[in-house]
C-alpha positions as CSV (number, residue, x, y, z in Angstrom):
1,X,0.0,0.0,0.0
2,X,2.9,2.4,0.9
3,X,4.6,1.7,-2.4
4,X,1.4,2.3,-4.4
5,X,0.9,5.6,-2.5
6,X,4.6,6.6,-3.1
7,X,4.1,5.8,-6.9
8,X,1.0,7.9,-7.0
9,X,2.6,10.8,-5.3
10,X,5.6,10.7,-7.6
11,X,3.2,10.7,-10.7
12,X,1.3,13.5,-9.3
13,X,4.5,15.5,-8.8
14,X,5.5,14.9,-12.4
15,X,2.1,16.0,-13.7
16,X,2.2,19.2,-11.7
17,X,5.7,20.0,-12.6
18,X,5.3,19.6,-16.4
19,X,1.7,20.8,-16.7
20,X,0.9,24.1,-18.3
21,X,-0.4,25.4,-15.1
22,X,2.8,24.9,-13.2
23,X,4.8,28.0,-12.3
24,X,7.0,29.0,-15.2
25,X,10.8,28.8,-14.9
26,X,13.4,29.3,-17.4
27,X,16.8,27.5,-17.1
28,X,19.9,26.3,-19.1
29,X,19.0,24.8,-22.4
30,X,15.7,26.8,-22.9
31,X,15.0,28.8,-25.9
32,X,12.3,31.3,-27.0
33,X,10.7,34.7,-26.1
34,X,11.0,34.3,-22.4
35,X,14.9,33.8,-22.7
36,X,15.1,36.8,-25.0
37,X,13.2,39.0,-22.5
38,X,15.4,37.9,-19.6
39,X,18.6,38.6,-21.7
40,X,17.3,42.0,-22.7
41,X,16.6,43.0,-19.1
42,X,19.9,41.6,-17.9
43,X,21.7,43.7,-20.7
44,X,19.6,46.7,-19.7
45,X,20.7,46.4,-16.0
46,X,24.4,45.8,-16.9
47,X,24.7,42.1,-16.0
48,X,25.2,40.8,-19.4
49,X,27.2,41.9,-22.5
50,X,26.4,39.0,-24.9
51,X,23.6,39.5,-27.5
52,X,20.0,38.6,-26.6
53,X,19.8,35.6,-28.9
54,X,16.9,33.7,-27.2
55,X,19.2,30.8,-26.1
56,X,19.8,30.2,-22.4
57,X,23.5,29.1,-22.4
58,X,26.7,29.9,-20.4
59,X,26.6,33.8,-20.8
60,X,22.9,34.0,-19.6
61,X,23.6,31.5,-16.7
62,X,26.5,33.6,-15.5
63,X,24.4,36.9,-15.7
64,X,21.5,35.3,-13.9
65,X,23.7,34.0,-11.1
66,X,25.3,37.5,-10.9
67,X,21.9,39.1,-10.7
68,X,20.6,36.8,-8.0
69,X,23.6,37.1,-5.9
70,X,23.5,40.9,-6.2
71,X,19.9,41.1,-5.2
72,X,19.6,38.7,-2.3
73,X,17.8,35.9,-4.4
74,X,18.3,32.1,-4.3
75,X,21.4,31.7,-6.4
76,X,20.6,28.7,-8.7
77,X,20.9,30.1,-12.2
78,X,17.2,29.5,-12.8
79,X,14.8,32.3,-13.6
80,X,11.7,31.4,-11.6
81,X,8.9,33.6,-10.4
82,X,11.0,35.4,-7.7
83,X,14.0,36.2,-10.1
84,X,11.5,37.2,-12.8
85,X,9.8,39.6,-10.6
86,X,13.1,41.1,-9.5
87,X,13.9,41.6,-13.1
88,X,10.5,43.2,-13.6
89,X,9.2,40.7,-16.1
90,X,6.4,38.1,-16.2
91,X,7.2,34.7,-17.7
92,X,4.7,33.0,-20.0
93,X,6.4,29.7,-20.4
94,X,7.0,30.4,-24.1
95,X,10.2,28.3,-24.2
96,X,11.2,25.3,-26.2
97,X,13.2,22.6,-24.4
98,X,15.2,19.8,-25.7
99,X,13.2,16.6,-26.1
100,X,13.3,14.2,-23.2
101,X,11.4,11.1,-22.0
102,X,9.6,11.9,-18.6
103,X,10.2,8.4,-17.4
104,X,13.9,8.8,-18.0
105,X,14.1,12.2,-16.4
106,X,12.4,11.0,-13.4
107,X,14.9,8.0,-13.1
108,X,17.7,10.4,-13.4
109,X,16.2,12.7,-10.8
110,X,15.9,9.9,-8.3
111,X,19.8,9.2,-8.8
112,X,20.4,12.9,-8.3
113,X,18.3,13.1,-5.2
114,X,19.9,10.0,-3.7
115,X,23.4,11.0,-4.5
116,X,23.5,14.8,-4.2
117,X,21.0,15.8,-1.5
118,X,22.4,18.8,0.4
119,X,24.8,19.7,-2.5
120,X,24.6,23.0,-4.4
121,X,22.3,23.1,-7.5
122,X,25.3,23.2,-9.7
123,X,26.5,20.0,-8.0
124,X,23.2,18.3,-8.6
125,X,23.3,19.1,-12.3
126,X,26.9,17.9,-12.5
127,X,25.9,14.5,-10.9
128,X,23.2,14.2,-13.6
129,X,25.6,15.1,-16.3
130,X,28.1,12.3,-15.3
131,X,25.4,9.8,-15.8
132,X,24.6,11.2,-19.2
133,X,28.3,11.3,-20.1
134,X,28.5,7.5,-19.2
135,X,25.5,6.9,-21.5
136,X,27.4,8.4,-24.4
137,X,30.7,6.5,-23.6
138,X,31.3,3.1,-25.1
139,X,32.8,2.0,-21.7
140,X,29.4,2.1,-20.1
141,X,25.7,1.0,-20.7
142,X,24.0,3.1,-23.3
143,X,20.8,3.9,-21.4
144,X,20.1,6.0,-18.2
145,X,18.8,3.0,-16.4
146,X,21.5,0.8,-17.5
147,X,24.1,3.2,-16.2
148,X,22.4,3.8,-12.9
149,X,21.7,0.1,-12.2
150,X,25.1,-1.3,-13.5
151,X,26.4,-3.5,-10.7
152,X,28.5,-1.5,-8.1
153,X,28.1,1.8,-10.0
154,X,26.2,3.8,-7.3
155,X,26.0,3.2,-3.6
156,X,22.5,4.6,-3.5
157,X,21.3,1.6,-5.5
158,X,22.7,-0.8,-3.1
159,X,21.4,0.9,0.1
160,X,17.9,1.6,-1.4
161,X,18.1,5.5,-1.4
162,X,17.5,5.4,-5.2
163,X,13.9,4.7,-4.2
164,X,13.4,8.0,-2.5
165,X,11.0,10.6,-4.2
166,X,13.2,13.2,-5.8
167,X,12.5,16.9,-4.9
168,X,11.9,19.7,-7.3
169,X,15.6,20.7,-7.4
170,X,16.6,17.2,-8.4
171,X,14.0,17.0,-11.1
172,X,15.0,20.4,-12.5
173,X,18.7,19.4,-12.4
174,X,18.0,16.2,-14.4
175,X,16.2,18.2,-16.8
176,X,18.9,20.8,-17.2
177,X,21.5,18.1,-17.7
178,X,19.3,16.5,-20.4
179,X,18.9,19.8,-22.0
180,X,22.7,19.9,-22.5
181,X,24.2,21.6,-19.4
182,X,27.3,19.7,-18.3
183,X,29.2,21.7,-15.5
184,X,31.8,18.9,-15.5
185,X,33.1,19.2,-19.0
186,X,32.7,15.5,-19.8
187,X,33.5,13.8,-16.5
188,X,32.4,10.2,-16.1
189,X,33.2,9.8,-12.4
190,X,32.5,11.6,-9.2
191,X,33.2,10.8,-5.5
192,X,33.3,12.3,-2.1
193,X,37.0,12.5,-1.0
194,X,36.0,12.7,2.6
195,X,34.3,9.3,2.5
196,X,35.7,7.3,-0.4
197,X,37.9,4.3,0.4
198,X,38.4,3.1,-3.2
199,X,42.1,3.3,-4.1
200,X,41.1,3.0,-7.8
201,X,38.8,6.1,-7.8
202,X,41.6,8.2,-6.2
203,X,43.8,7.3,-9.3
204,X,41.5,9.1,-11.6
205,X,42.2,12.6,-12.9
206,X,40.1,15.1,-11.1
207,X,38.9,18.0,-13.3
208,X,37.0,20.1,-10.8
209,X,35.3,20.0,-7.4
210,X,31.7,21.1,-6.6
211,X,30.5,21.0,-3.1
212,X,31.6,17.7,-1.4
213,X,32.2,15.9,-4.8
214,X,35.3,15.5,-6.9
215,X,34.6,15.1,-10.6
216,X,37.0,13.0,-12.6
217,X,37.8,11.2,-15.9
């Protein structure tokens, strides 16, 4: 009974998140008139020099983070209702996002939630990106589920935390990664240096650190 209720709540959350009535938010990978409006306002206020091309990429993300930090907003690089209000604009959800399968994004979000709870938003996206980088690598399974459930790949599968219901940030991080945001620059491994006991993982080349995780190739 508990499993059925958890499954229902998870499905309800997905419906609410992706339904037209959900609060609009614009993030990395989005395109369209909302993005252009955001870019125009950021340029007007002196936070962005790049042209307003309607594509939410690195320059727009950096400008949004700068604006959020300067104005006491949640610093996550996502233009939700609070950031939009501070910019003096109203979002209408007129964005085009990369195609994705909702079942896949939910599976990826569960991994992010299990592995990166408490990590900064950038770290959550980075964990999702590692999974997708593995999918694209010939050295790993070629599906999201295959990568996540590969024997010994992730501790959260062994200890059951993969079955926790992901929060909104984890779902959004999975979506951002699937839309092409890879803060790791192609890394296929990550680990927590404070807790890892694997001599092999310590031998990998670390490219960057985000929060408690080191990301490596």
